[in-house]
C-alpha positions, -999 to 999 in steps of 0.1 A, spaced: 518 916 -221 526 878 -239 547 868 -211 520 874 -188 495 852 -199 523 819 -212 527 827 -171 488 827 -158 484 794 -183 511 777 -170 500 782 -137 464 769 -142 478 731 -162 500 729 -126 472 737 -106 455 715 -128 475 689 -128 483 686 -91 442 681 -91 443 654 -107 472 638 -93 452 646 -61 417 631 -70 439 601 -83 457 594 -50 424 602 -26 410 568 -51 441 544 -53 439 549 -11 403 544 -9 406 513 -32 435 498 -13 417 504 21 386 486 10 366 517 10 339 511 -11 314 543 -4 342 567 3 359 550 -32 325 557 -49 329 592 -40 357 604 -52 347 585 -84 313 609 -88 340 633 -78 364 627 -108 336 624 -135 316 662 -120 348 676 -125 361 659 -157 386 644 -147 374 612 -158 354 606 -190 320 584 -177 327 558 -193 360 559 -174 339 564 -145 318 534 -144 348 510 -158 364 528 -120 331 516 -104 327 478 -116 364 474 -100 353 490 -67 319 468 -66 341 432 -85 364 444 -49 331 442 -28 321 402 -40 287 428 -51 292 412 -90 257 424 -103 263 456 -103 304 450 -111 286 435 -142 265 465 -145 286 496 -148 318 467 -169 288 466 -197 280 504 -193 313 512 -194 322 491 -227 295 501 -247 305 536 -239 336 530 -252 325 513 -282 317 543 -307 352 550 -299 376 526 -288 402 547 -294 396 575 -267 412 548 -245 418 510 -255 425 499 -225 405 503 -206 380 500 -233 388 462 -237 393 461 -194 359 465 -187 350 445 -217 372 413 -210 358 418 -169 322 418 -185 327 389 -200 345 370 -172 316 377 -148 290 366 -171 308 336 -181 311 324 -145 275 332 -137 267 303 -164 258 332 -194 288 315 -221 270 324 -251 269 365 -239 305 354 -227 310 344 -261 298 371 -286 314 398 -260 351 380 -263 348 369 -300 337 407 -307 368 423 -292 392 397 -309 375 410 -341 389 439 -335 422 433 -320 427 415 -358 418 450 -370 436 469 -352 467 481 -347 463 498 -309 448 469 -296 466 462 -267 482 426 -271 481 414 -230 446 427 -236 445 401 -266 460 375 -245 438 377 -216 405 371 -239 421 343 -259 426 330 -222 389 334 -214 380 323 -248 396 289 -240 382 285 -209 344 291 -226 355 265 -255 367 239 -225 329 245 -205 315 236 -245 338 209 -254 354 220 -281 390 204 -271 404 213 -308 397 244 -309 407 249 -270 439 240 -285 442 265 -317 432 291 -291 463 282 -270 488 281 -290 474 314 -303 474 328 -269 518 314 -265 519 329 -295 512 367 -288 524 364 -261 557 355 -271 556 378 -296 556 404 -274 588 386 -258 610 387 -293 602 426 -294 624 433 -267 596 433 -235 599 412 -206 576 388 -211 592 356 -194 568 355 -163 539 366 -188 548 333 -210 553 319 -177 518 323 -166 503 318 -196 520 278 -209 509 273 -171 473 283 -178 471 261 -208 487 232 -193 460 235 -164 438 238 -195 449 213 -215 450 188 -179 409 194 -181 401 184 -217 418 146 -209 448 157 -224 480 148 -199 506 152 -229 502 187 -235 495 196 -202 527 179 -194 544 198 -222 530 233 -216 544 229 -175 580 218 -195 575 255 -211 568 271 -183 590 256 -165 619 269 -195 599 306 -189 612 309 -153 648 295 -167 652 327 -185 632 351 -164 650 376 -142 661 369 -104 644 397 -92 615 380 -73 633 352 -63 602 348 -41 575 346 -68 600 319 -89 600 304 -60 566 304 -60 558 292 -94 585 262 -92 565 249 -61 532 248 -85 552 236 -116 564 209 -91 528 201 -82 510 197 -115 541 181 -126 532 151 -93 501 151 -102 504 146 -136 531 120 -134 503 98 -113 473 98 -132 499 90 -162 509 57 -139 540 65 -130 530 65 -92 568 66 -82 579 92 -106 552 115 -92 560 104 -53 596 113 -58 585 149 -73 564 152 -51 591 147 -19 617 171 -33 599 201 -32 610 221 -9 579 231 22 586 264 11 575 261 -18 539 254 -10 531 290 -1 491 298 5 466 294 -3 469 282 -42 499 257 -33 483 245 0 456 232 -28 472 218 -54 491 199 -21 456 189 -12 447 176 -45 482 158 -53 476 135 -19 441 129 -25 444 113 -59 472 90 -39 451 84 -14 472 98 12 439 112 28 453 118 65 481 142 46 454 156 28 432 165 52 460 184 70 469 207 39 427 208 33 431 222 77 455 246 64 438 263 34 406 266 55 429 284 83 445 310 62 412 320 42 396 319 81 418 350 91 404 372 58 367 361 51 358 337 78 329 359 91 315 361 50 301 320 40 292 310 3 283 282 -11 307 281 -36 337 282 -1 314 253 14 315 235 -23 355 241 -30 367 245 10 348 229 37 334 193 8 374 184 0 378 182 37 351 164 49 359 142 23 393 138 31 387 128 67 358 100 52 386 82 31 413 87 60 387 68 82 391 104 109 348 96 109 341 118 144 361 149 124 340 145 96 309 147 121 318 177 133 332 194 102 297 179 89 277 201 117 301 229 102 290 226 68 250 231 83 258 256 99 276 276 69 248 261 46 226 283 74 253 315 72 259 313 30 218 317 30 218 342 49 247 360 36 232 358 1 200 374 10 219 400 24 235 408 -9 214 397 -31 189 421 -14 217 454 -9 230 444 -47 193 448 -62 186 485 -42 219 499 -56 209 486 -92 175 502 -82 189 532 -75 219 537 -98 186 534 -126 168 554 -109 198 583 -103 209 582 -140 165 581 -149 164 613 -128 196 633 -146 183 619 -182 150 632 -180 137 638 -146 105 656 -161 91 621 -170 66 606 -147 64 580 -176 99 563 -169 99 566 -132 69 546 -128 79 524 -149 111 519 -133 97 518 -98 71 494 -110 105 469 -128 116 473 -95 91 463 -73 86 437 -93 120 430 -90 121 433 -56 85 406 -54 108 383 -81 141 384 -54 116 378 -22 99 347 -40 129 335 -53 145 334 -13 116 321 -3 115 291 -27 153 285 -20 145 283 18 119 263 18 138 243 -10 168 240 11 144 227 49 130 203 26 164 190 15 171 191 55 139 174 59 146 147 41 180 141 51 170 138 85 136 118 75 173 93 62 189 94 96 159 88 114 153 59 101 188 48 103 186 53 138 153 33 142 171 7 125 207 7 141 181 5 177 157 -22 165 194 -43 156 211 -34 190 174 -40 207 172 -79 188 210 -85 208 203 -81 236 173 -94 233 192 -129 217 210 -127 251 183 -127 271 164 -155 259 202 -181 259 209 -206 282 231 -186 310 249 -223 309 259 -210 269 269 -177 283 309 -160 289 311 -145 320 310 -114 301 275 -120 289 264 -127 318 276 -96 334 263 -76 303 227 -88 299 226 -84 339 236 -50 328 209 -43 300 180 -52 327 197 -35 355 191 -3 325 153 -14 318 155 7 351 156 46 342 162 57 374 198 42 367 215 61 341 196 94 346 211 97 374 242 121 367 265 102 389 262 76 374 295 53 360 315 23 358 320 20 396 280 28 398 272 7 375 294 -21 399 285 -18 432 247 -20 415 256 -58 403 279 -63 429 310 -69 413 342 -51 404 345 -22 379 369 -43 353 348 -70 354 318 -41 339 344 -29 315 350 -61 302 319 -70 296 305 -44 275 337 -41 256 334 -77 248 292 -74 239 291 -38 224 325 -30 218 318 2 240 334 20 269 317 21 298 306 59 294 294 55 261 273 27 272 252 48 295 255 78 277 237 53 250 207 45 274 207 84 282 206 94 248 180 72 236 158 82 268 166 118 255 149 111 216 116 93 235 116 126 257 118 145 219 95 129 202 66 127 231 65 158 247 70 195 243 95 198 272 126 221 263 154 209 255 177 217 279 152 203 306 152 170 289 189 171 291 184 177 325 164 145 325 189 125 313 214 132 338 233 158 309 244 193 308 228 211 278 263 214 266 268 177 266 236 169 255 241 188 225 278 179 214 268 135 227 233 139 209 247 156 173 280 131 171 256 103 180 233 116 154 247 133 133 214 162 138 210 186 167 181 177 193 152 208 174 157 188 142 148 153 153 117 162 176 107 182 143 113 147 124 101 125 146 68 145 147 60 145 115 
């Protein structure tokens, strides 16, 4: 009888183990497939079936929303998980510290430095008091503390915290654990922190320690080692350049095998060095590579962080390299990206607010389904949040439109001033005695007189040969005269009159942009391109600001 009972018990335990493994496998499959909804359903079933505790389930939900870029919701679940473990962290120190660390990171990321500091300080205090506290999490928390101190300009504290991080990781290595890559990661991060604090010597010293750790690391992952070596060399080149060793910095950069410049962080570091070295054209190529690399993964999702981190540096590189045409095209892309980011931000904010509200509503219903007062409070709070969100989005939209209008007004003023200057040149040329003019100037003066007739330049067939025929000369004289007096090609000269005519029609009529393009002798597509390149705004934006 006892043997039968034991047999049944073992059978039950085996089934339970298989059930747990299957549940975790379903979760990992959904998580790695980035199927947010399926992963959340699996977590709910794991919590219902007591496979994981409520704090653990909330930590997993935080991971899922974190991966889905819904940071406000992720922050809520990390907070709930950390607070759920707080009464007895010993039930799962790893999950408790992970949830606390991620909660603090998200607070710090959205500017709540004090909140992040309080959480991090509390966790580090527990690390001092409990031997069971995970050492790797202690090092990670210390690194976050260093970033917070750097934000607060506490540079002396940053250096002390950095040393503590290194001591924790080194102690783990001395205890027989293979931590050389962790030491390398710690050193390169501390190098960055010292660099941001303006301590170039300290930054270089930590970089040397990183290189030493890599030489001691096992070569099991040679690709990873090569990637680390690339980062070290790029940072070293930048530090050397900033400390006045330009030739040595150039030699260091030139010696880096291109196979070590791996995406995407290596591209960014290479571009940073080239910008600092004044090699703007090469830097622009790296920024283009960065953008094309990310475009394959997140091209459909544009945020303001992406605009600031990827598009803006590329625009600066184009301008400094003298590639003004590329800069203007990219400026149009930035304008479109801002619109896309506004749309995405609105959708994301609304979606996160809805999920947070639904989560609160579900928990309140489970805790006290009969409490109508609490439900009314939640509904009221949700309504207020929605109203605040709508008000915030309305304010942001108005602010953006106001900034765009001011920018376009400045551009309009510049356009008018530029055209006045061009007109003054033509008037001076017309007033000058013909005997004092060169042959090219005489032809150009006749051209300007001819172009006063709109039917000349609004004809889509008008070109260099047409102008030569009308003036009774040859096309070479036309080209030389325009180049001498206006520094333009004949096509650009004709299009300038078409565009000037277009601005007049845009500001004085209500005709559609497509009709105006035809009236000016241009196709709709060509008209949009030329107008944006010349005036740095769309025809619709020009009409809007010109009629104000």
